[in-house]
C-alpha positions as a Markdown table, in Angstrom:
| # | Residue | x | y | z |
|---|---|---|---|---|
| 1 | Met | -7.8 | 95.0 | 56.2 |
| 2 | Gly | -5.2 | 95.5 | 58.9 |
| 3 | Pro | -1.7 | 96.9 | 58.4 |
| 4 | Ile | -0.1 | 93.4 | 58.3 |
| 5 | Ser | -2.4 | 92.0 | 55.7 |
| 6 | Phe | -1.6 | 94.9 | 53.3 |
| 7 | Phe | 1.9 | 93.6 | 52.9 |
| 8 | Phe | 0.7 | 90.2 | 51.9 |
| 9 | Arg | -2.1 | 91.3 | 49.6 |
| 10 | Arg | -1.7 | 90.4 | 46.0 |
| 11 | Gly | -2.6 | 92.7 | 43.2 |
| 12 | Pro | -1.4 | 95.9 | 41.4 |
| 13 | Leu | -0.8 | 97.9 | 44.5 |
| 14 | Cys | 1.4 | 95.2 | 46.0 |
| 15 | Lys | 3.3 | 94.8 | 42.7 |
| 16 | Ala | 3.9 | 98.5 | 42.4 |
| 17 | Ala | 5.2 | 98.7 | 46.0 |
| 18 | Ala | 7.6 | 95.8 | 45.3 |
| 19 | Leu | 8.9 | 97.5 | 42.1 |
| 20 | Leu | 9.6 | 100.7 | 44.0 |
| 21 | Arg | 11.6 | 98.7 | 46.6 |
| 22 | Leu | 13.7 | 97.0 | 44.0 |
| 23 | Ala | 14.8 | 100.1 | 42.1 |
| 24 | Met | 18.1 | 101.5 | 43.4 |
| 25 | Lys | 20.2 | 104.4 | 42.2 |
| 26 | Ile | 24.0 | 104.4 | 41.7 |
| 27 | Lys | 26.4 | 107.0 | 40.3 |
| 28 | Val | 28.4 | 106.1 | 37.2 |
| 29 | Leu | 31.6 | 108.0 | 36.6 |
| 30 | Phe | 33.2 | 108.1 | 33.1 |
| 31 | Phe | 36.9 | 108.7 | 32.6 |
| 32 | Ala | 39.0 | 109.6 | 29.6 |
| 33 | Ser | 37.7 | 107.9 | 26.4 |
| 34 | Cys | 34.6 | 106.7 | 28.2 |
| 35 | Arg | 33.7 | 110.3 | 29.0 |
| 36 | Asp | 34.3 | 111.3 | 25.4 |
| 37 | Ala | 32.1 | 108.4 | 24.2 |
| 38 | Val | 29.1 | 109.3 | 26.4 |
| 39 | Gly | 29.5 | 113.1 | 26.4 |
| 40 | His | 29.5 | 113.7 | 30.2 |
| 41 | Arg | 31.6 | 112.9 | 33.3 |
| 42 | Ser | 28.9 | 111.1 | 35.3 |
| 43 | Cys | 25.3 | 110.1 | 35.6 |
| 44 | Asp | 22.9 | 108.6 | 38.0 |
| 45 | Trp | 21.7 | 105.2 | 36.9 |
| 46 | Glu | 18.8 | 103.1 | 38.2 |
| 47 | Ile | 19.4 | 99.4 | 38.7 |
| 48 | Glu | 17.4 | 96.6 | 40.2 |
| 49 | Glu | 18.3 | 94.5 | 43.2 |
| 50 | Gly | 20.8 | 91.8 | 42.4 |
| 51 | Tyr | 22.5 | 93.7 | 39.6 |
| 52 | Arg | 26.1 | 92.9 | 39.0 |
| 53 | Val | 28.8 | 94.9 | 37.2 |
| 54 | Ala | 28.3 | 92.9 | 34.0 |
| 55 | Asp | 24.6 | 93.8 | 34.0 |
| 56 | Leu | 25.5 | 97.4 | 34.3 |
| 57 | Gln | 28.0 | 97.2 | 31.5 |
| 58 | Arg | 25.4 | 95.6 | 29.2 |
| 59 | Glu | 22.9 | 98.4 | 29.9 |
| 60 | Leu | 25.5 | 101.1 | 29.4 |
| 61 | Val | 26.6 | 99.7 | 26.0 |
| 62 | Ala | 22.9 | 99.6 | 25.0 |
| 63 | Ala | 22.5 | 103.2 | 26.0 |
| 64 | Tyr | 25.9 | 104.3 | 24.7 |
| 65 | Pro | 27.0 | 102.0 | 21.9 |
| 66 | Gln | 30.3 | 103.9 | 21.6 |
| 67 | Leu | 31.4 | 102.2 | 24.8 |
| 68 | Ala | 31.5 | 98.8 | 23.2 |
| 69 | Ala | 34.9 | 99.7 | 21.6 |
| 70 | Val | 36.6 | 99.9 | 25.0 |
| 71 | Leu | 34.4 | 97.5 | 27.1 |
| 72 | Gln | 36.9 | 94.6 | 26.9 |
| 73 | Val | 39.8 | 96.7 | 28.3 |
| 74 | Leu | 38.0 | 98.7 | 30.9 |
| 75 | Ser | 38.9 | 98.7 | 34.6 |
| 76 | Ile | 35.9 | 99.0 | 36.8 |
| 77 | Ala | 36.0 | 100.4 | 40.3 |
| 78 | Val | 33.1 | 100.3 | 42.8 |
| 79 | Asn | 33.5 | 102.8 | 45.7 |
| 80 | Ser | 37.2 | 103.3 | 44.7 |
| 81 | Glu | 38.1 | 99.6 | 44.7 |
| 82 | Tyr | 38.8 | 97.7 | 41.5 |
| 83 | Val | 36.3 | 94.9 | 41.0 |
| 84 | Gly | 35.3 | 92.1 | 38.6 |
| 85 | Asn | 32.2 | 91.6 | 36.4 |
| 86 | His | 30.5 | 89.4 | 39.0 |
| 87 | Thr | 30.6 | 92.1 | 41.8 |
| 88 | Ala | 27.1 | 92.8 | 43.1 |
| 89 | Leu | 26.0 | 96.5 | 43.1 |
| 90 | Lys | 23.9 | 98.1 | 45.8 |
| 91 | Ala | 22.1 | 101.4 | 46.3 |
| 92 | Gly | 24.4 | 104.4 | 46.6 |
| 93 | Asp | 27.4 | 102.7 | 45.0 |
| 94 | Glu | 29.8 | 104.8 | 42.8 |
| 95 | Val | 30.9 | 102.9 | 39.8 |
| 96 | Ala | 33.9 | 104.2 | 37.8 |
| 97 | Leu | 34.7 | 103.2 | 34.2 |
| 98 | Ile | 38.4 | 103.6 | 33.7 |
| 99 | Pro | 39.9 | 102.9 | 30.3 |
| 100 | Pro | 43.6 | 102.2 | 29.9 |
| 101 | Val | 45.6 | 105.3 | 29.6 |
| 102 | Ser | 49.1 | 105.9 | 28.3 |
| 103 | Gly | 51.5 | 108.7 | 28.5 |
| 104 | Gly | 54.4 | 109.6 | 30.6 |
């Protein structure tokens, strides 16, 4: 089997290689009450290709149910820019969960 045929081969080895390619890491930053809810300031999170902010929110609430209380009022920033739930995520992104804050 030549090097090109390896990439088109079907079977467990090919599936494993495909899964490794699809897994991407991002950094999630938690601010204020989000940080209190999860117990730390940041974490590395593994996502799949095609993930959107809404998918990440769903996974984070599953892992940290306390986040559900602030989910509807969160501002989300990806790489320091505010984004919506349909924004696609990519490897190396930094996602910040920012709850509303008050004070003066």
